[in-house]
GUVO-503765 format. One record per residue (C-alpha): residue in three letters; x, y, z; residue number from 0. Coordinates in steps of 0.001 Angstrom, whole numbers. Layout:
<rs>
+------+---------+---------+---------+-----+
: type :      px :      py :      pz : seq :
+------+---------+---------+---------+-----+
:  Ala :       X :       Y :       Z : NUM :
...
+------+---------+---------+---------+-----+
</rs>
This chain:
<rs>
+------+---------+---------+---------+-----+
: type :      px :      py :      pz : seq :
+------+---------+---------+---------+-----+
:  Met :   -7559 :   -6171 :  -21008 :   0 :
:  Lys :   -3982 :   -5127 :  -21844 :   1 :
:  Ala :   -4427 :   -2026 :  -19668 :   2 :
:  Ala :   -5720 :   -4051 :  -16725 :   3 :
:  Trp :   -2900 :   -6574 :  -17076 :   4 :
:  Gly :    -306 :   -3843 :  -17468 :   5 :
:  Ser :   -1578 :   -2044 :  -14379 :   6 :
:  Phe :   -1508 :   -5282 :  -12388 :   7 :
:  Ile :    2051 :   -6223 :  -13346 :   8 :
:  Gly :    3417 :   -2716 :  -12948 :   9 :
:  Thr :    1677 :   -2182 :   -9630 :  10 :
:  Thr :    2864 :   -5571 :   -8377 :  11 :
:  Ile :    6450 :   -4549 :   -8995 :  12 :
:  Glu :    5948 :   -1116 :   -7429 :  13 :
:  Trp :    4427 :   -2608 :   -4291 :  14 :
:  Tyr :    7072 :   -5318 :   -4134 :  15 :
:  Asp :    9585 :   -2497 :   -3839 :  16 :
:  Tyr :    7464 :    -838 :   -1188 :  17 :
:  Phe :    6643 :   -3893 :     918 :  18 :
:  Ile :   10128 :   -5330 :     853 :  19 :
:  Tyr :   11028 :   -2297 :    2936 :  20 :
:  Gly :    8134 :   -2885 :    5335 :  21 :
:  Thr :    9158 :   -6500 :    5929 :  22 :
:  Ala :   12770 :   -5523 :    6456 :  23 :
:  Ala :   11713 :   -2713 :    8804 :  24 :
:  Ala :   10095 :   -5309 :   11053 :  25 :
:  Leu :   12670 :   -8112 :   10774 :  26 :
:  Val :   16035 :   -6659 :    9705 :  27 :
:  Phe :   16647 :   -2941 :   10140 :  28 :
:  Pro :   16547 :   -2887 :   13981 :  29 :
:  His :   19448 :   -5381 :   13894 :  30 :
:  Val :   21386 :   -3756 :   11035 :  31 :
:  Phe :   20912 :      17 :   11008 :  32 :
:  Phe :   19820 :     805 :   14592 :  33 :
:  Thr :   22069 :   -1482 :   16642 :  34 :
:  Asn :   23212 :    1444 :   18801 :  35 :
:  Leu :   19724 :    1635 :   20384 :  36 :
:  Ser :   17808 :    -556 :   22831 :  37 :
:  Pro :   15665 :   -3280 :   21203 :  38 :
:  Ala :   12414 :   -1351 :   21839 :  39 :
:  Met :   13820 :    1934 :   20501 :  40 :
:  Ala :   15432 :     170 :   17540 :  41 :
:  Thr :   12047 :   -1259 :   16572 :  42 :
:  Leu :   10382 :    2116 :   17013 :  43 :
:  Met :   13006 :    3908 :   14894 :  44 :
:  Ser :   12692 :    1251 :   12219 :  45 :
:  Met :    8916 :    1757 :   12129 :  46 :
:  Ile :    9441 :    5516 :   11901 :  47 :
:  Ser :   11758 :    4999 :    8921 :  48 :
:  Phe :    8986 :    2938 :    7305 :  49 :
:  Ser :    6313 :    5534 :    8025 :  50 :
:  Val :    8274 :    8600 :    6872 :  51 :
:  Ala :    7496 :    7778 :    3242 :  52 :
:  Phe :    3815 :    8449 :    3846 :  53 :
:  Val :    4590 :   12079 :    4638 :  54 :
:  Val :    5942 :   12718 :    1135 :  55 :
:  Arg :    3462 :   10520 :    -723 :  56 :
:  Pro :     878 :   13355 :    -989 :  57 :
:  Val :    3598 :   15597 :   -2443 :  58 :
:  Gly :    4343 :   12929 :   -5027 :  59 :
:  Gly :     641 :   12525 :   -5710 :  60 :
:  Met :     194 :   16266 :   -6273 :  61 :
:  Val :    3286 :   16792 :   -8431 :  62 :
:  Ile :    3038 :   13628 :  -10512 :  63 :
:  Gly :    -749 :   13903 :  -10653 :  64 :
:  His :    -422 :   17432 :  -12067 :  65 :
:  Phe :    1818 :   16268 :  -14900 :  66 :
:  Gly :    -267 :   13131 :  -15403 :  67 :
:  Asp :   -3359 :   15256 :  -16064 :  68 :
:  Arg :   -1375 :   17404 :  -18498 :  69 :
:  Met :     989 :   14938 :  -20211 :  70 :
:  Gly :    -857 :   11640 :  -19903 :  71 :
:  Arg :    -882 :    8657 :  -17562 :  72 :
:  Lys :    1656 :    6445 :  -19348 :  73 :
:  Lys :    4791 :    8642 :  -19222 :  74 :
:  Leu :    4456 :    9278 :  -15520 :  75 :
:  Leu :    3905 :    5593 :  -14744 :  76 :
:  Val :    7169 :    4696 :  -16474 :  77 :
:  Phe :    8958 :    7386 :  -14452 :  78 :
:  Thr :    7596 :    6226 :  -11084 :  79 :
:  Leu :    8460 :    2599 :  -11806 :  80 :
:  Met :   12085 :    3498 :  -12562 :  81 :
:  Val :   12461 :    5582 :   -9416 :  82 :
:  Met :   10975 :    2896 :   -7174 :  83 :
:  Gly :   13098 :     109 :   -8650 :  84 :
:  Leu :   16394 :    1986 :   -8466 :  85 :
:  Cys :   15812 :    3161 :   -4889 :  86 :
:  Thr :   14923 :    -343 :   -3732 :  87 :
:  Ala :   18055 :   -1843 :   -5289 :  88 :
:  Ala :   20187 :     899 :   -3730 :  89 :
:  Ile :   19011 :     -58 :    -227 :  90 :
:  Gly :   20509 :   -3499 :    -802 :  91 :
:  Phe :   23973 :   -1911 :   -1051 :  92 :
:  Leu :   23819 :     389 :    2009 :  93 :
:  Pro :   26418 :     -22 :    4783 :  94 :
:  Ser :   25172 :   -1283 :    8145 :  95 :
:  Tyr :   25625 :     799 :   11320 :  96 :
:  Glu :   28734 :   -1223 :   12183 :  97 :
:  Gln :   30175 :    -619 :    8706 :  98 :
:  Gly :   29359 :    3049 :    8211 :  99 :
:  Gly :   27926 :    4474 :   11412 : 100 :
:  Glu :   25168 :    7025 :   10830 : 101 :
:  Thr :   25663 :    6974 :    7043 : 102 :
:  Gly :   23588 :    3829 :    6546 : 103 :
:  Pro :   20511 :    4961 :    8541 : 104 :
:  Ile :   20564 :    8440 :    6940 : 105 :
:  Leu :   20743 :    7064 :    3388 : 106 :
:  Leu :   18090 :    4493 :    4266 : 107 :
:  Ile :   15615 :    7181 :    5288 : 108 :
:  Leu :   16523 :    9353 :    2279 : 109 :
:  Leu :   15850 :    6501 :    -153 : 110 :
:  Arg :   12609 :    5743 :    1666 : 111 :
:  Ile :   11492 :    9350 :    1182 : 112 :
:  Ile :   12199 :    9155 :   -2554 : 113 :
:  Gln :   10263 :    5884 :   -2692 : 114 :
:  Gly :    7313 :    7575 :   -1053 : 115 :
:  Phe :    7383 :   10430 :   -3571 : 116 :
:  Ala :    7346 :    8002 :   -6512 : 117 :
:  Leu :    4604 :    5804 :   -5083 : 118 :
:  Gly :    2528 :    8919 :   -4416 : 119 :
:  Gly :    2111 :    9346 :   -8154 : 120 :
:  Glu :    2237 :    5681 :   -9136 : 121 :
:  Trp :    -978 :    4650 :   -7458 : 122 :
:  Gly :   -3198 :    7276 :   -9069 : 123 :
:  Gly :   -1867 :    6650 :  -12553 : 124 :
:  Ala :   -2234 :    2878 :  -12314 : 125 :
:  Ala :   -5765 :    3203 :  -10931 : 126 :
:  Leu :   -6826 :    5485 :  -13757 : 127 :
:  Met :   -5273 :    3316 :  -16450 : 128 :
:  Ser :   -7313 :     298 :  -15362 : 129 :
:  Val :  -10592 :    2049 :  -14472 : 130 :
:  Glu :  -10672 :    4393 :  -17482 : 131 :
:  His :  -10074 :    1461 :  -19869 : 132 :
:  Ala :  -12772 :    -705 :  -18229 : 133 :
:  Pro :  -15894 :   -1856 :  -20166 : 134 :
:  Lys :  -19292 :    -663 :  -18984 : 135 :
:  Gly :  -20364 :   -2319 :  -15750 : 136 :
:  Arg :  -16894 :   -3746 :  -15071 : 137 :
:  Arg :  -15023 :    -857 :  -13471 : 138 :
:  Gly :  -15029 :   -2509 :  -10049 : 139 :
:  Leu :  -13605 :   -5746 :  -11426 : 140 :
:  Trp :  -11009 :   -4025 :  -13591 : 141 :
:  Gly :  -10098 :   -1613 :  -10813 : 142 :
:  Ser :   -9537 :   -4581 :   -8515 : 143 :
:  Thr :   -6989 :   -6030 :  -10958 : 144 :
:  Met :   -4834 :   -2971 :  -10344 : 145 :
:  Gln :   -5367 :   -3239 :   -6603 : 146 :
:  Met :   -4451 :   -6930 :   -6807 : 147 :
:  Gly :    -948 :   -5643 :   -7408 : 148 :
:  Val :    -839 :   -4707 :   -3719 : 149 :
:  Pro :   -1211 :   -8269 :   -2322 : 150 :
:  Ala :     730 :   -9637 :   -5295 : 151 :
:  Gly :    3634 :   -7343 :   -4468 : 152 :
:  Leu :    3320 :   -8368 :    -836 : 153 :
:  Leu :    3221 :  -12026 :   -1881 : 154 :
:  Val :    6412 :  -11752 :   -3913 : 155 :
:  Ser :    8198 :   -9739 :   -1222 : 156 :
:  Ala :    7089 :  -12105 :    1534 : 157 :
:  Gly :    8217 :  -15043 :    -594 : 158 :
:  Ala :   11603 :  -13463 :   -1174 : 159 :
:  Phe :   12078 :  -12899 :    2551 : 160 :
:  Ala :   10751 :  -16357 :    3407 : 161 :
:  Leu :   13566 :  -17832 :    1313 : 162 :
:  Val :   16360 :  -15873 :    2980 : 163 :
:  Ser :   14799 :  -15966 :    6475 : 164 :
:  Ser :   15539 :  -19677 :    6763 : 165 :
:  Leu :   19292 :  -18971 :    6785 : 166 :
:  Pro :   21264 :  -18693 :   10063 : 167 :
:  Asp :   21273 :  -15259 :   11702 : 168 :
:  Glu :   24918 :  -14633 :   10820 : 169 :
:  Leu :   24207 :  -15016 :    7117 : 170 :
:  Phe :   20737 :  -13468 :    7171 : 171 :
:  Phe :   21740 :  -10241 :    8919 : 172 :
:  Gly :   25147 :  -10197 :    7246 : 173 :
:  Trp :   24214 :  -10235 :    3543 : 174 :
:  Ala :   21199 :  -12437 :    2693 : 175 :
:  Trp :   18588 :   -9778 :    3582 : 176 :
:  Arg :   20059 :   -7633 :     793 : 177 :
:  Leu :   19170 :  -10082 :   -2000 : 178 :
:  Pro :   15409 :   -9288 :   -2170 : 179 :
:  Phe :   16279 :   -5589 :   -2572 : 180 :
:  Ile :   18833 :   -6172 :   -5334 : 181 :
:  Phe :   16377 :   -8499 :   -7112 : 182 :
:  Ser :   14295 :   -5391 :   -7794 : 183 :
:  Leu :   16593 :   -4573 :  -10712 : 184 :
:  Ala :   15390 :   -7652 :  -12589 : 185 :
:  Leu :   11759 :   -6810 :  -11874 : 186 :
:  Leu :   12348 :   -3253 :  -13057 : 187 :
:  Gly :   13293 :   -4453 :  -16529 : 188 :
:  Val :   10149 :   -6575 :  -16806 : 189 :
:  Gly :    7918 :   -3788 :  -15537 : 190 :
:  Leu :    9282 :   -1168 :  -17928 : 191 :
:  Tyr :    8721 :   -3452 :  -20923 : 192 :
:  Ile :    5092 :   -4103 :  -19956 : 193 :
:  Arg :    4249 :    -489 :  -19146 : 194 :
:  Met :    5545 :     680 :  -22510 : 195 :
:  Gln :    2966 :   -1512 :  -24294 : 196 :
:  Val :    -114 :     149 :  -22760 : 197 :
:  Ser :   -1927 :    2994 :  -24554 : 198 :
:  Glu :   -3491 :    6109 :  -23019 : 199 :
:  Pro :   -7172 :    5826 :  -21929 : 200 :
:  Glu :   -9724 :    6971 :  -24525 : 201 :
:  Gly :  -11239 :    9557 :  -22187 : 202 :
:  Phe :   -7912 :   11365 :  -21756 : 203 :
:  Glu :   -7084 :   11146 :  -25467 : 204 :
:  Glu :  -10456 :   12714 :  -26306 : 205 :
:  Ile :   -9735 :   15661 :  -24023 : 206 :
:  Ala :   -6274 :   16031 :  -25550 : 207 :
:  Arg :   -7726 :   16035 :  -29086 : 208 :
:  Lys :  -10184 :   18769 :  -28156 : 209 :
:  Gly :   -7463 :   20841 :  -26515 : 210 :
:  Asp :   -9261 :   20733 :  -23160 : 211 :
:  Ile :   -6223 :   19735 :  -21100 : 212 :
:  Asp :   -6521 :   21393 :  -17701 : 213 :
:  Lys :   -3658 :   23846 :  -17086 : 214 :
:  Ala :   -4013 :   23801 :  -13301 : 215 :
:  Pro :   -5651 :   20481 :  -12359 : 216 :
:  Leu :   -4634 :   20552 :   -8702 : 217 :
:  Met :   -5989 :   24065 :   -8237 : 218 :
:  Asn :   -9342 :   22937 :   -9621 : 219 :
:  Val :   -9388 :   20018 :   -7199 : 220 :
:  Ile :   -8902 :   22493 :   -4358 : 221 :
:  Lys :  -11451 :   24904 :   -5812 : 222 :
:  Tyr :  -14269 :   22498 :   -6692 : 223 :
:  Glu :  -13624 :   19297 :   -4713 : 224 :
:  Lys :  -12233 :   20429 :   -1366 : 225 :
:  Lys :  -14878 :   18840 :     890 : 226 :
:  Lys :  -14948 :   15626 :   -1102 : 227 :
:  Thr :  -11146 :   15348 :    -972 : 228 :
:  Ile :  -11132 :   15775 :    2807 : 229 :
:  Val :  -13715 :   13012 :    3171 : 230 :
:  Met :  -11746 :   10738 :     844 : 231 :
:  Ala :   -8575 :   11380 :    2844 : 232 :
:  Phe :  -10296 :    9750 :    5840 : 233 :
:  Phe :  -12352 :    7246 :    3841 : 234 :
:  Gln :   -9914 :    4333 :    4025 : 235 :
:  Thr :   -8817 :    4843 :    7634 : 236 :
:  Val :   -9749 :    1356 :    8821 : 237 :
:  Ala :   -8408 :    -303 :    5661 : 238 :
:  Asn :   -5020 :    1366 :    6179 : 239 :
:  Val :   -4895 :     721 :    9914 : 240 :
:  Gly :   -5901 :   -2908 :    9491 : 241 :
:  Tyr :   -3611 :   -3541 :    6554 : 242 :
:  Phe :    -412 :   -2073 :    7968 : 243 :
:  Leu :   -1115 :   -3533 :   11371 : 244 :
:  Ile :   -1256 :   -6977 :    9768 : 245 :
:  Thr :    1504 :   -6656 :    7184 : 246 :
:  Val :    4081 :   -4582 :    9071 : 247 :
:  Tyr :    3584 :   -4326 :   12820 : 248 :
:  Ser :    2333 :   -7887 :   13361 : 249 :
:  Leu :    5665 :   -9205 :   12027 : 250 :
:  Ser :    7481 :   -7301 :   14734 : 251 :
:  Tyr :    4855 :   -8343 :   17319 : 252 :
:  Ile :    5237 :  -12014 :   16410 : 253 :
:  Thr :    9042 :  -12051 :   16423 : 254 :
:  Glu :    9860 :   -9567 :   19185 : 255 :
:  His :    6879 :   -9735 :   21576 : 256 :
:  Leu :    5906 :  -13391 :   21180 : 257 :
:  Gln :    9488 :  -14555 :   20536 : 258 :
:  Ile :    8480 :  -16733 :   17587 : 259 :
:  Pro :   10960 :  -17443 :   14738 : 260 :
:  Arg :   10805 :  -14938 :   11885 : 261 :
:  Ser :   10216 :  -17782 :    9410 : 262 :
:  Val :    6793 :  -18378 :   11019 : 263 :
:  Ala :    5818 :  -14741 :   10527 : 264 :
:  Ser :    7118 :  -14651 :    6944 : 265 :
:  Asn :    5356 :  -17876 :    5944 : 266 :
:  Ala :    2069 :  -16789 :    7538 : 267 :
:  Leu :    2202 :  -13488 :    5693 : 268 :
:  Leu :    2971 :  -15319 :    2454 : 269 :
:  Ile :    -197 :  -17405 :    2732 : 270 :
:  Ala :   -2302 :  -14431 :    3835 : 271 :
:  Ala :   -1138 :  -12376 :     850 : 272 :
:  Ala :   -2157 :  -15213 :   -1483 : 273 :
:  Val :   -5642 :  -15300 :      52 : 274 :
:  Asp :   -5925 :  -11516 :    -323 : 275 :
:  Leu :   -4861 :  -11761 :   -3957 : 276 :
:  Leu :   -7518 :  -14377 :   -4757 : 277 :
:  Met :  -10345 :  -12574 :   -2950 : 278 :
:  Gln :   -9825 :   -9073 :   -4366 : 279 :
:  Pro :  -11408 :   -9705 :   -7815 : 280 :
:  Val :  -14353 :  -11393 :   -6073 : 281 :
:  Phe :  -15129 :   -8265 :   -4082 : 282 :
:  Gly :  -14413 :   -6039 :   -7093 : 283 :
:  Trp :  -16977 :   -8021 :   -9112 : 284 :
:  Leu :  -19489 :   -7876 :   -6254 : 285 :
:  Ser :  -19132 :   -4093 :   -6089 : 286 :
:  Asp :  -20246 :   -3908 :   -9741 : 287 :
:  Lys :  -23399 :   -5814 :   -8765 : 288 :
:  Leu :  -24202 :   -4487 :   -5284 : 289 :
:  Gly :  -22457 :   -1119 :   -5152 : 290 :
:  Arg :  -19190 :     181 :   -3745 : 291 :
:  Lys :  -20610 :    1341 :    -405 : 292 :
:  Val :  -22197 :   -2010 :     458 : 293 :
:  Ile :  -18990 :   -3982 :     -72 : 294 :
:  Tyr :  -16764 :   -1400 :    1575 : 295 :
:  Gly :  -19135 :   -1194 :    4529 : 296 :
:  Phe :  -18913 :   -4968 :    4957 : 297 :
:  Gly :  -15116 :   -4804 :    5127 : 298 :
:  Thr :  -15221 :   -1943 :    7603 : 299 :
:  Leu :  -17529 :   -3809 :    9962 : 300 :
:  Phe :  -15424 :   -6945 :    9630 : 301 :
:  Phe :  -12286 :   -5101 :   10750 : 302 :
:  Ala :  -14170 :   -3701 :   13768 : 303 :
:  Cys :  -15481 :   -7119 :   14804 : 304 :
:  Tyr :  -12124 :   -8793 :   14166 : 305 :
:  Ala :   -9954 :   -6370 :   16171 : 306 :
:  Phe :   -9902 :   -8449 :   19375 : 307 :
:  Pro :  -10040 :  -11968 :   17836 : 308 :
:  Phe :   -7028 :  -11106 :   15666 : 309 :
:  Phe :   -4715 :  -10679 :   18642 : 310 :
:  Glu :   -6284 :  -13623 :   20453 : 311 :
:  Leu :   -5235 :  -15804 :   17541 : 312 :
:  Leu :   -1730 :  -14322 :   17476 : 313 :
:  Asn :   -1270 :  -14722 :   21219 : 314 :
:  Thr :   -1768 :  -18483 :   20969 : 315 :
:  Ala :    1768 :  -18523 :   19513 : 316 :
:  Asn :     572 :  -21392 :   17324 : 317 :
:  Pro :    1826 :  -21093 :   13707 : 318 :
:  Val :   -1492 :  -22416 :   12349 : 319 :
:  Tyr :   -3579 :  -19879 :   14252 : 320 :
:  Ile :   -1151 :  -17094 :   13353 : 321 :
:  Thr :   -1587 :  -17974 :    9677 : 322 :
:  Ile :   -5372 :  -18013 :   10081 : 323 :
:  Ala :   -5251 :  -14624 :   11843 : 324 :
:  Leu :   -3342 :  -12956 :    9024 : 325 :
:  Ser :   -5324 :  -14724 :    6288 : 326 :
:  Leu :   -8723 :  -13672 :    7617 : 327 :
:  Gly :   -7563 :  -10108 :    8149 : 328 :
:  Leu :   -6252 :   -9756 :    4604 : 329 :
:  Gly :   -8637 :  -12117 :    2792 : 330 :
:  Leu :  -11847 :  -10601 :    4164 : 331 :
:  Gly :  -11030 :   -7260 :    5769 : 332 :
:  His :   -8509 :   -5902 :    3313 : 333 :
:  Ala :   -9731 :   -7645 :     152 : 334 :
:  Ser :  -13230 :   -6179 :     545 : 335 :
:  Thr :  -11915 :   -2654 :    1113 : 336 :
:  Gly :   -8538 :   -2404 :    -587 : 337 :
:  Ser :   -9828 :   -3950 :   -3810 : 338 :
:  Leu :  -12162 :    -962 :   -4277 : 339 :
:  His :   -9772 :    1912 :   -3625 : 340 :
:  Gly :   -8788 :    2328 :   -7261 : 341 :
:  Val :  -12323 :    2446 :   -8620 : 342 :
:  Ile :  -13835 :    4449 :   -5755 : 343 :
:  Tyr :  -11227 :    7220 :   -5893 : 344 :
:  Ala :  -11237 :    7352 :   -9706 : 345 :
:  Glu :  -15029 :    7684 :   -9779 : 346 :
:  Gln :  -14988 :   10721 :   -7498 : 347 :
:  Tyr :  -13350 :   13138 :   -9964 : 348 :
:  Pro :  -13897 :   14244 :  -13607 : 349 :
:  Thr :  -11374 :   13207 :  -16273 : 350 :
:  Arg :   -9729 :   16642 :  -16581 : 351 :
:  Tyr :   -8272 :   16529 :  -13080 : 352 :
:  Arg :   -8885 :   12933 :  -12067 : 353 :
:  Phe :   -5196 :   12055 :  -11714 : 354 :
:  Ser :   -4565 :   15012 :   -9387 : 355 :
:  Gly :   -7751 :   14513 :   -7372 : 356 :
:  Ala :   -7517 :   10747 :   -6900 : 357 :
:  Ser :   -3781 :   10827 :   -6140 : 358 :
:  Thr :   -4008 :   13696 :   -3673 : 359 :
:  Ala :   -6943 :   12255 :   -1727 : 360 :
:  Tyr :   -5511 :    8755 :   -1652 : 361 :
:  Gln :   -2038 :    9840 :    -563 : 362 :
:  Leu :   -3384 :   12178 :    2111 : 363 :
:  Ser :   -5046 :    9116 :    3602 : 364 :
:  Gly :   -1572 :    7666 :    3981 : 365 :
:  Ile :    -570 :   10475 :    6328 : 366 :
:  Val :   -3861 :   10270 :    8218 : 367 :
:  Ser :   -3918 :    6539 :    8846 : 368 :
:  Ser :   -1147 :    4491 :    7187 : 369 :
:  Ala :    1948 :    6259 :    8473 : 370 :
:  Pro :     970 :    6395 :   12161 : 371 :
:  Thr :    -263 :    2783 :   12430 : 372 :
:  Pro :    3002 :     858 :   13033 : 373 :
:  Ile :    4265 :    3618 :   15328 : 374 :
:  Ile :    1032 :    3850 :   17340 : 375 :
:  Ala :     788 :      63 :   17605 : 376 :
:  Ala :    4384 :    -221 :   18833 : 377 :
:  Trp :    3824 :    2588 :   21346 : 378 :
:  Leu :     545 :    1130 :   22654 : 379 :
:  Ile :    2054 :   -2316 :   23157 : 380 :
:  Thr :    5135 :    -858 :   24870 : 381 :
:  Ser :    3046 :    1428 :   27100 : 382 :
:  Thr :     325 :   -1019 :   28126 : 383 :
:  Gly :    2050 :   -4383 :   27817 : 384 :
:  Asn :    -945 :   -5921 :   26016 : 385 :
:  Ser :   -2792 :   -5740 :   22707 : 386 :
:  Ser :   -6215 :   -4503 :   23868 : 387 :
:  Ala :   -5389 :    -851 :   23235 : 388 :
:  Val :   -4420 :   -1674 :   19637 : 389 :
:  Ser :   -7764 :   -3453 :   19130 : 390 :
:  Trp :   -9644 :    -367 :   20324 : 391 :
:  Phe :   -7509 :    1686 :   17938 : 392 :
:  Val :   -8799 :    -458 :   15042 : 393 :
:  Ile :  -12408 :     -67 :   16201 : 394 :
:  Ala :  -12031 :    3725 :   16343 : 395 :
:  Ala :  -10640 :    3648 :   12798 : 396 :
:  Ala :  -13684 :    1670 :   11659 : 397 :
:  Ala :  -16007 :    4287 :   13135 : 398 :
:  Ile :  -14263 :    7016 :   11135 : 399 :
:  Thr :  -14574 :    5037 :    7908 : 400 :
:  Leu :  -18269 :    4295 :    8483 : 401 :
:  Phe :  -18935 :    8012 :    8858 : 402 :
:  Cys :  -17079 :    8728 :    5589 : 403 :
:  Ile :  -19061 :    6017 :    3782 : 404 :
:  Phe :  -22240 :    7735 :    4957 : 405 :
:  Leu :  -21022 :   11059 :    3496 : 406 :
:  Thr :  -19993 :    9558 :     143 : 407 :
:  Lys :  -22349 :    9130 :   -2818 : 408 :
:  Glu :  -22713 :    5765 :   -4525 : 409 :
:  Thr :  -20830 :    5842 :   -7856 : 410 :
:  Tyr :  -20930 :    2377 :   -9368 : 411 :
:  Arg :  -23483 :    3302 :  -12066 : 412 :
:  Ile :  -22264 :    6775 :  -13041 : 413 :
:  Asp :  -20617 :    7688 :  -16372 : 414 :
:  Ile :  -17036 :    8726 :  -15604 : 415 :
:  Asn :  -16077 :    9809 :  -19168 : 416 :
:  Lys :  -16899 :   13461 :  -18561 : 417 :
+------+---------+---------+---------+-----+
</rs>
């Protein structure tokens, strides 16, 4: 249980660092770092700065995954937590465009790239720590506790921005937006203490005792698991598209396109993240009973069916319906898919190169579907003037995921300690 709890807390802090950037990219950065551009281009550049991290996440997954398979999960998780926390705090001290010209935007993107590298290795290590420590028949539930760190991090970041968003624009854009970033330093101290208390998984320690540590884990992933890794890179397409559409682009859509106060968007996201957090262990537990593919397939079909109703609810411009829109999307669509990513990816690879395989496949999916989503959504809305094209984009993503589910073997009853 200590491993599951440690993974949850550590992952929460990591994703707080990550999502605080996403929220600011939608609400703050166009007005602080890209003020020399038109409103539409400022939003687009801000979304590009958010998405650039996904390009380096596979590199982080490969490099950190390699050392994680050779040195152990724990050391690398401490390293990634430190990098994420320090980079996030540094963003809170960057000069705006008016204060430093191009310096602020350049440093912003550089820090975002470093964040992406660290998170590329963080996810795989945290997933393995929870899944590899899980009791028999509980991997889905325990894996979901790690994945709960995603909505928990979103919840904390949304809460932090909800507090400062209520301030007048002069204060909010002047200095208040920086506080959630600087607060990361306090979270970093808590996270490091917790991560240091967790032991290595028994499966990895057994391999280390026998001297069977793989010298080239990534090369073996490429050699033996190439087709599987390609499938897994596309596996979560609809989960990524749906999630980042809801948590990042919809904030910009609500505030810029619908002209609704940012506090409405922040509060709606806060509630939706709480619903996601509560529902994830439910779906993780169900996957231990019914299988991973059944639960993931449900979430995929939900996203496809919800693509048009989601924007219909947003377009009412009613704060209640906006909250319902985000809550259903995260509480049913994302909770039933995102909760299983840790366990599904961990179960695909043997212990000797599990860190490298799971991290590489998962982070490649970020390039395939996470990174382009806010940019594509912004472009489609700007080009067409309505949300229908974005809804069809979600449906196409669901079709890709359904095909990958068909190609993937059911793993919820296999023995992973091999």
